[in-house]
Every structure is written in structure tokens, then in C-alpha cells.
N, C-alpha and C positions, 0 to 999 in steps of 0.2 A: 448391622444395617447401614448402608451407605446413604449419605445425605443426597437427596435428589431434589434440587431446587432448580426449576427451569427459569433461565434468564432469556426472555424474549427480546430479540433484537429487531427494532423497527426502523424504518426510514425516517419517520418523524419522531423526534424526541418529545415525550410527554413532560411537561414542565411542572407538574404538581409536586408539592413538597409536604405532603400529608404525613404527619406523625401518628403512629398508632400506639400510644401509651396505654398501659393497663396497670392498675395498682390495686393492692389489697385495701379493703375498707379502712384498715387501721395503719395504712402505710406511713402516713406523716408522723404518727406517734412512734412507730418502730424505727423509722429512718433516724430520728433524733437519738435513738438508743443504740444505734449500731456501734459496737466497740471495735471489732476487727473484721476486715473483709479481704477476701483473696480471690484472684481470677484463676479459674481452672483452665487447663489446656483447651483451646478452642477446637471445635470440629469444623473444618473448612474444606471446601473443594475449589480447585482452581484449574482453569483450562485456557488454551489459546484458541481463539476463534479464527478458523482458516477460511479460505475462499469457498471451500465446499464442505469441509468437515471440521469438527471441533476436536482438539487433542488435549487430553488430561496432562497436567504438568505438576505431578506430585513433588518434584524436586524443589519447587519454590515454597512449599508449605511451611517448612521450619522458619523461613524468614518472615513470611506473611503472618504466621501465628505469633512470632515474636513482636512484630509491629503492633498487632492487635492487643496483646497483653500489655505492652509498654504504654500504648495509647490510653487504655482504660485505667491502668495504674496511675498515669500522670493526671488524667482527668479527675479521678477520685481523690487523689492526694491534694490536688489544687483546691478541692472543695473541703479540705480538712478532714477527710476520712482517714482512719488509721489502716492503711493498706499493708497487708502482710504478703511479702513475696514468698513464693513457694518453689520447690525444686522438683515438682512432679513432671519429670521428663520421660521420654520414651525409655531411657535406661532404667529409671526408677520403676516404671510400670512393668518392664520386663522382669524385674526382680520381685515385684509384688503383684502376683497374678490376681489376688482378691481385689485389690484397688483397681487394677486395670479392668476387670470384669464389671465392677460397680460403675466405673466411669463410663464405659461403653453402654451399659444398660441404662444409665441415667440419661445419656444423650439420646438414646433410642426413645425413651419415654418422653423426654422433652419435645422431640420432633413430633411425636404423635399428639401432643397437647396443643400444637400451634393453632390448629383450627378452633379448638375450644377457647384458647386465649383470645383469638380474634373475635369470637362471638360474645365474649364477656363485656359487661359494662366497664367503662373507663375506670371508675372508682370502686368496683366491686369484683375484683379478680379473686376467685376462690378455688385455686387449683394447687396441687401438691405433687412433688416427686416422691420416689421411694425413700423411706426412712434410712435406707442403707447409706445415703449420702453423708450421714454423720461421720463416716470414716475419714472424710476430708477435713472435717472440723477437728477431729482428734489429731490428724497428721499435721495440719497447718496452724492449729490454735486460733482459727478464725471461725466465728459463729455465723458469718454470712458468706455465701459463695456466689460468684458470677459465672454463669454458663453462657457460652457464645457459640452459636452455629452460624454458618454463612457460606457464601459462594462468590466467586469473582472470575473475571476473565480479562485478557488483553487480546488485541487483534494482531494477526500476522501481517506482514507487508502485502501479501496476496489479498487478504481480506480488505485492507485499506484501499488498494487499487480498485478492487471490485466495488467498494462503497462509493468511491469517487466517480466511477463510471456510471453507476446507478443514479447517483445524485445529479450528474450532468444530464442523463436521459430524462430523469424526472423533471428537471428544469426546462428542458426542451418541450416535453409533452404537457406538463401541468403548470409550469411557471413556478414550481417550488424545487429547491435544490439542497435541502439539508441531508447530510449523511448520518448514519447511525453512530451511536457511541462507540469509540474505539477501545474503551475500557469501562469496567463497571464492577460494582461491589454491593452485596447485600449482607447485612448483619441482623441477627436476632439475638438480643441481649436480655438475659433474665437475672435478677437478683433473688436468691433463695435463702431463707432462714434454715440453716443446717439442723437446728434443734427440732423445729416443727415440720420441716420439709416443705413449707409453704412458699410458693412463688409470690413475692411481695411486690415486685416491680418488673415491667417488661416494656421493651420498645424495639421497633424495627424501622428500617427505611423502605419506602415503596419503590417500585420500578421507575417512577418518574423522578426519583431523587437518588439515583444510583450511579451517577457519573463520577465515580471515585476509582483511582488506580490502586489496586491492592499492592503493587510493587513500589508505591510511593509512600514513604512513612508519613509525610505531611498530609496526604490525602486520607490515610487511615486515621490519623489523629483528628483531622477535621470531622470525619464522619462519627467517630466515637464520642467526641466532645458534643457534637450536635445531638446525638441520640440520648446521651446521658443528661443533657441540660434540663430536659423537662421532667422534673420530679426528683431525680437522684442528686444532681449537682446544682440544680436551680430550684425555683419554686414549683411545688406540685400543682 
């Protein structure tokens, strides 16, 4: 199942910076007991916003995924977590079909849970993935796993020219002239206990706080640090 996350492009940028953190009721206690943690390969979609059509750009995904993993590893390591690097690459998954199937199925399951996560109370998250994720604990020797799904875009020159034209027209007609974001990124990050399969922590950024360029490693780092700060690397 492909990730289908609609990124709505608007003329007026919403400036809200709402965080939607969710935690298991015993999260603080479990966080202090985290021994080893590893980031699984993200599931991300990337496209270029054109003047009339959007075009998928899968050739950028390896670089973007590397930025995401590096950013999360850095953020967690800086908070004194014992981060375990892993070599779960496309090549490894091609050679281990069972692991590849479980990873794909786990992300499908995670995506289906996003609405239920949103509906959960902040400090009473009580959702789990399939117990099969234990295969990643066995492979990496890490008992906590980080799952990341997301989407992002950049704008073509044609889209930028169109935006500027619409901005000028809006200024003439309504006295406002802001153009839409020329790049954006959304991440949904979850920390899962591989032994119990429970999602113990979750956060995402909202549309009004998505002005990050997925092709800029500093932007990716800023977003990941910001999302992890509440609860995981900062105070719950």
C-alpha cells in the first residue's frame, strides 16, 4: 500500500505550530529504561509541484531517507540514547523476503492506525503493531524501534512563476500578496517497544508547520529535533 498523504497548497500560509504528541500512560517510566533504539528505513513519498501537475520523484528518496535517519539518530544520540545503527537497506531486504514483508506490513498497519492515534488522549496512547516486528529487534539487537512515514515536495520553476503571478493578482484584488510554500515536509514518527509491540510515543507536524525542504539536511534535522523534543529528547 502506497502512502497517500495529501499536502494542500494554499495561497495563505497557516502559521500554527501545533504539536500532536501521544504517549503511552507508562511512557516516562519506559523512556528511562530504553537500552537500545534503532531507526527503521522510513516510508516517504516525494514529488515536484508543477504549474499544472505534480510529478513523483522517487530518485530523491534514498537521499531524503538518509537525511531523516541521520537526523533522528543525531537527535536521539544528543539526548544520550544508545542509538544502534542498522544496515537494513534495499539490498538486505531483497535477500531477506520475510523481513521485507514484515516491514511493509508493519508500515501498512501503522498508516491505518494514524486516525486512532490522533483520537487518543495525549497521555493514554494504547495501540500496538503486529508482534512480528520482533524480527527487527533480533536483527538489530535494539528493543525499541523508530517508525517514520512522511511526504514532501519542492516546486518547479514553473510553479514558482505561477505562484508569484497569483500573489501579485491577489495583492491587486484583495490587498494581500503571500505566495504558497515552495517546499514542504510532513513526518509522522513513532517509537515502538519491539517486545510488547506497543507504540509508546508519537508525534507529527501539522500543515501549518511544514515549511521544511526535504532536500536540505539542515531543514530535515530541524524538523526531527523539533518533533522529538517533546517527550523523547525533552521533558514529557
